[in-house]
Phi, psi and omega in degrees: 000127181296150174249146183229153173223155174263146176231126184226153167260104192301307184295323181277351177066034182243138183222147172228169180240133178239140173268135176280140180266070183301327181284329184269330183219062187298321182291318180293314179302314182295318179298314181293313183303315180296331184271351182291145004281155175227144180202155176186174177301135180277146174230152173255138182299147172266316187265316190286342175098266189260068185221137165239150184206167170225150177253133180229158175300153177303140183233345183275138175299322176224127180301140182290342185073182180285131170205137185051049186282158174211155167238004179227066182296151180251166179304131180097349178293139175246120195232144180245130175235139173247123180244128171289153182305322182287349183279339185259144178300140182305311182294323177299312181297319179296316180298323182273353180074024181244014185293339180273353184268148178287346179180170181220164173251133178253116177256118190231153168233148179246130189241359180214181184274174171063042178268144180216120184271069179237118181253130182300334181278323189234352181094214182294139181232085180290145177232158179273118174278108184246002178192171178218139179287124183248352181207130173088015181297321182300311179295319180295320179299318177299317180292321178295320177296325176294326174300318178298312186281318188262339179111161185255356185301127178083358181262142179236142175259124187235130178246128180222149173293147166250113181264148177291000000 
């Protein structure tokens, strides 16, 4: 039976529904599912293009490792990244309030085409595609683009289980 979660931009009042890809990324899906709900300040990508994300403290007892990885996410992809503390720029970590953590989890959604997970500081940054948006991508894409144009201050990205 498929599992679903809602992903919302709280301040903008926009929500979409994503199906978890349990067959393709079982360890990642289980880690995220057990940790829901998750929420944090939203950020818009600088390098990857059409991506919004939030950084949260590590939550898995054991990191899932790479599974169903990509460096070219498509619209609707829901992606998990695990970053060690040393991988992120000091000012970035301070700005996000994660500078005291040994590492963080980046929970991201991709809302448009032509994304490339290439970071000028570290090179290719593969992420685990553990879900796909199956409802509400158009509205979410408009809201994500507004985060890019209008700013992310005061906006939160929220992930919640959808239970039967």
